[in-house]
C-alpha positions in Angstrom: 9.2 16.9 -24.9 8.5 13.6 -26.7 11.6 13.8 -28.9 13.9 14.6 -25.9 13.0 11.4 -24.0 15.0 8.4 -25.2 15.4 6.3 -22.1 13.2 5.9 -18.9 14.2 4.1 -15.8 11.7 2.3 -13.5 12.1 0.9 -10.0 10.0 -0.4 -7.1 10.8 0.7 -3.5 9.6 0.1 0.0 7.1 -2.6 0.9 6.0 -4.8 -1.9 2.3 -4.7 -3.0 0.3 -6.9 -5.3 0.1 -5.2 -8.7 3.6 -3.8 -8.8 4.5 -6.2 -11.5 1.5 -5.1 -13.5 2.6 -1.5 -13.2 6.2 -2.4 -14.3 4.7 -4.2 -17.3 2.6 -1.2 -18.3 5.6 1.1 -18.0 7.8 -1.1 -20.1 5.1 -1.7 -22.8 4.2 2.0 -22.9 7.9 2.8 -23.5 7.9 0.3 -26.3 4.7 1.9 -27.8 6.3 5.3 -27.7 9.7 4.0 -29.0 11.5 4.7 -25.8 14.1 2.4 -24.2 13.2 1.3 -20.7 15.8 0.5 -18.0 14.7 -1.7 -15.1 16.4 -0.9 -11.8 16.7 -3.8 -9.4 16.5 -3.5 -5.6 15.0 0.0 -5.5 17.2 2.9 -4.5 20.0 0.6 -3.4 20.2 -0.8 -6.9 20.2 2.7 -8.2 23.3 3.5 -6.2 25.0 0.3 -7.4 23.9 0.6 -11.0 22.0 -2.7 -11.0 20.2 -2.0 -14.3 18.8 -4.1 -17.1 17.3 -3.0 -20.4 13.7 -4.3 -20.5 11.5 -4.8 -23.6 7.9 -6.0 -24.1 9.0 -9.7 -23.9 10.9 -9.0 -20.6 7.6 -8.5 -18.8 5.5 -11.3 -20.3 3.5 -13.4 -17.9 4.0 -11.2 -14.8 0.7 -9.3 -14.7 -0.8 -12.0 -12.5 2.1 -12.3 -10.1 2.4 -10.7 -6.7 5.5 -9.0 -5.4 7.9 -7.2 -7.7 10.3 -9.0 -10.1 12.6 -5.9 -9.9 12.9 -6.6 -6.1 12.7 -3.9 -3.5 15.1 -2.8 -0.7 15.4 -0.1 1.8 18.6 1.9 1.4 20.1 3.8 4.3 22.8 5.1 1.9 20.3 6.8 -0.4 19.1 8.8 2.6 22.4 10.7 2.5 23.4 13.4 0.0 26.4 11.3 -0.9 24.3 8.2 -1.7 21.9 10.2 -3.9 24.9 11.7 -5.7 26.1 8.2 -6.5 22.6 7.2 -7.7 22.4 10.3 -9.9 25.8 9.6 -11.4 24.7 6.0 -12.3 21.6 7.3 -14.0 23.6 9.9 -16.0 26.1 7.2 -17.0 23.3 5.0 -18.2 21.8 8.0 -20.2 18.5 7.8 -18.3 16.4 10.9 -19.1 13.7 10.4 -16.5 12.8 8.0 -13.7 9.5 6.3 -12.7 9.3 5.2 -9.0 6.6 2.8 -7.7 6.0 2.8 -4.0 4.7 4.9 -1.1 5.5 8.0 0.8 9.1 7.0 1.6 9.7 6.3 -2.1 8.3 9.6 -3.1 10.3 11.5 -0.5 13.5 10.0 -1.9 12.4 11.0 -5.4 11.9 14.6 -4.3 15.5 14.8 -3.0 16.9 13.1 -6.1 15.2 15.6 -8.4 15.9 18.6 -6.2 19.6 17.9 -5.8 20.4 16.5 -9.3 17.6 17.7 -11.7 16.5 14.2 -12.7 12.8 14.2 -13.8 10.8 11.8 -11.6 7.2 10.6 -11.7 5.7 8.3 -9.1 3.1 5.5 -9.1 1.4 4.8 -5.7 2.1 1.2 -4.8 1.2 0.4 -1.1 -1.4 -1.8 0.5 -2.2 0.8 3.1 -4.0 3.2 0.7 -2.4 6.1 2.7 -1.3 8.4 -0.2 -3.2 11.6 -0.9 -4.2 12.5 -4.5 -5.5 9.1 -5.5 -8.7 7.2 -4.5 -6.8 3.9 -4.4 -3.2 2.7 -4.3 -1.9 -0.4 -6.1 -2.2 -3.4 -3.8 -4.9 -2.1 -1.6 -7.8 -4.0 -3.1 -5.9 -7.3 -3.1 -5.0 -6.8 0.5 -8.6 -6.2 1.4 -9.7 -9.4 -0.2 -7.0 -11.3 1.5 -8.0 -10.0 4.9 -11.7 -10.6 4.4 -11.0 -14.1 3.3 -8.9 -14.7 6.4 -11.5 -13.2 8.7 -14.2 -15.4 7.1 -12.2 -18.5 8.0 -11.5 -17.2 11.5 -15.2 -16.6 12.1 -15.9 -20.2 11.3 -13.7 -21.2 14.2 -15.0 -18.4 16.5 -18.6 -19.6 16.0 -17.7 -23.3 16.4 -16.0 -22.7 19.7 -17.8 -19.6 21.0 -14.6 -17.5 21.0 -13.8 -13.9 20.7 -11.0 -13.3 18.1 -8.9 -10.2 17.9 -7.5 -10.0 14.4 -4.6 -7.6 13.8 -4.2 -6.2 10.3 -1.6 -3.9 8.7 -2.0 -0.2 9.1 0.5 1.6 11.2 -0.8 5.1 10.3 -3.9 4.4 8.3 -6.9 2.3 9.1 -8.3 1.8 5.6 -7.7 -2.0 5.6 -9.1 -2.4 9.1 -12.2 -0.3 8.5 -13.2 -1.6 5.1 -12.3 -5.3 5.7 -13.9 -5.1 9.1 -17.2 -4.0 7.7 -16.9 -6.4 4.8 -16.3 -9.3 7.1 -19.0 -8.3 9.7 -16.7 -7.4 12.6 -18.3 -6.3 15.9 -15.7 -3.6 16.5 -12.8 -2.0 14.6 -9.9 -0.1 16.1 -8.0 2.2 13.8 -5.1 4.8 14.1 -7.1 7.8 12.9 -9.5 7.6 15.8 -8.9 6.9 19.4 -12.1 5.1 20.2 -11.0 4.2 23.7 -11.1 0.8 25.2 -14.3 1.7 27.0 -16.4 1.8 23.9 -15.1 -1.6 22.8 -15.7 -3.1 26.3 -19.3 -1.6 26.3 -19.9 -3.2 23.0 -18.7 -6.6 24.1 -20.6 -6.4 27.4 -23.8 -5.7 25.5 -23.1 -8.6 23.2 -22.5 -10.9 26.1 -25.7 -9.9 27.8 -27.7 -10.8 24.7 -26.0 -14.2 24.7 -23.5 -13.7 22.0 -20.3 -15.5 22.9 -18.4 -15.4 19.6 -17.2 -12.1 18.1 -14.6 -10.6 15.8 -12.7 -7.4 16.6 -10.4 -6.1 13.8 -7.4 -4.1 15.1 -5.1 -2.0 12.9 -1.5 -2.4 14.1 -1.3 1.4 14.8 -4.5 1.8 16.7 -4.3 4.3 19.6 -5.3 2.3 22.8 -1.7 2.2 23.9 -1.8 -1.6 24.1 -0.6 -4.1 21.6 -3.1 -6.8 20.5 -1.9 -9.3 23.1 -2.1 -6.8 25.9 -5.6 -5.9 24.6 -6.7 -9.5 24.7 -5.3 -9.9 28.3 -7.1 -6.7 29.4 -10.4 -8.0 28.0 -10.0 -11.3 29.7 -9.2 -9.6 33.1 -12.2 -7.3 32.9 -14.9 -9.1 31.1 -16.2 -12.6 31.9 -17.8 -15.0 29.5 -15.4 -14.8 26.5 -12.8 -17.3 25.4 -10.3 -15.0 23.7 -7.9 -15.7 20.9 -5.5 -13.5 18.9 -4.6 -13.8 15.1 -2.0 -11.5 13.6 -2.3 -11.7 9.8 1.1 -10.2 9.1 2.7 -10.3 5.7 0.2 -12.6 4.1 -1.6 -9.3 3.4 1.1 -8.2 1.0 1.4 -11.4 -1.0 -0.7 -13.2 -3.5 -1.8 -12.7 -7.1 -3.3 -9.2 -7.6 -7.0 -8.8 -8.0 -8.5 -7.8 -11.3 -9.0 -4.3 -10.0 -5.3 -3.9 -9.0 -4.1 -5.2 -12.3 -6.3 -2.7 -14.2 -5.4 0.1 -11.9 -1.7 -0.7 -12.2 -1.9 -0.8 -16.0 -3.7 2.6 -16.2 -1.2 4.2 -13.8 1.8 2.7 -15.6 0.7 4.1 -18.9 -0.2 7.4 -17.2 3.3 7.7 -15.7 5.1 7.4 -19.0 2.7 9.8 -20.7 3.2 12.3 -17.8 6.9 12.3 -18.5 6.3 12.8 -22.2 4.1 15.8 -21.3 7.0 17.3 -19.4 5.6 16.7 -15.9 8.1 16.3 -13.1 8.1 15.6 -9.4 4.5 14.4 -9.6 2.6 11.2 -8.8 -0.1 9.8 -11.1 -3.2 8.6 -9.3 -6.8 7.7 -9.9 -9.6 10.1 -9.0 -13.2 9.3 -10.0 -11.8 6.7 -12.4 -9.7 9.3 -14.2 -5.9 9.2 -14.2 -4.6 12.5 -12.7 -1.3 14.0 -11.6 -0.6 15.6 -8.2 2.8 16.9 -6.9 4.7 14.7 -4.6 4.5 17.2 -1.7 0.7 17.0 -1.8 0.7 13.2 -2.1 2.8 12.6 1.0 1.4 15.5 3.1 -0.3 14.2 6.2 -2.7 11.3 6.3 -5.9 10.7 4.4 -9.0 11.7 6.3 -11.0 8.8 7.7 -14.2 7.8 5.9 -16.7 8.9 8.5 -19.6 7.4 6.5 -18.0 4.0 7.0 -17.6 4.6 10.7 -21.3 5.5 10.8 -22.2 2.3 8.8 -20.2 0.2 11.3 -22.1 1.8 14.3 -25.4 1.0 12.7 -24.6 -2.5 11.5 -23.2 -3.7 14.9 -26.4 -3.0 16.8 
């Protein structure tokens, strides 16, 4: 297979995540190591349709390992969701003599890759880049560790204000379908309660917890709320409900938003991205196709796209147990 691969394309798609640049760098330099030309695709699948390509070499990716975001840019493409759009993308790849494609992103990115390979036979390998850590077949996704550190740092600062003014803060973090950020950051920051999408804890448990805290004289607390939690109320409605049904709390809301996606990647994310970038190129050289490279027990492994995007990761029940014990 090695002698058949002469040019590999690489793109980033979906939401940006810290460490994507480190992954691009590893892909480009792996290609240079194996004497393969690397073609960068700007603006994800939309750039693929438009042929927005640039040949990249080892010098093209200097000084980007420490930068957040993605220098190849990212864009969501409605056109690529159609057979006609994917046909245009495949034609551009063939005209550019691209033998295989590496896509960095999440489940939407991998779904697009599945259709591109199925309909046009272009070999595709994926690298999981999403702060939500919601991809199966890998212990961690690129950007997750950095996002956790960003959230913990923010909650630490919020707690200073909560303690100074005896306030209850509801802090919303990203996680529409996965509560990994909320659960891990909440425990790491010492939150009193955590609401996540995987588990409908019910408002009653949260209210009971707050009532017990109030009776013991505790007037400042932190509740971490994943944006997709299942109470049926948004975070502002939740704050209003608490205020109407529980006396003794001065309630504030903080929505962390997109700061969770930005910033320089942590050392862990830089190393993870580097390992997976090398792993993706080597997977192509081994003849693998329609797979994602991930990290399992510190070892780079491959899993087919269908498995990677099938359903949600199971919640870490041990972490939930730890939360219950440490909030007594």
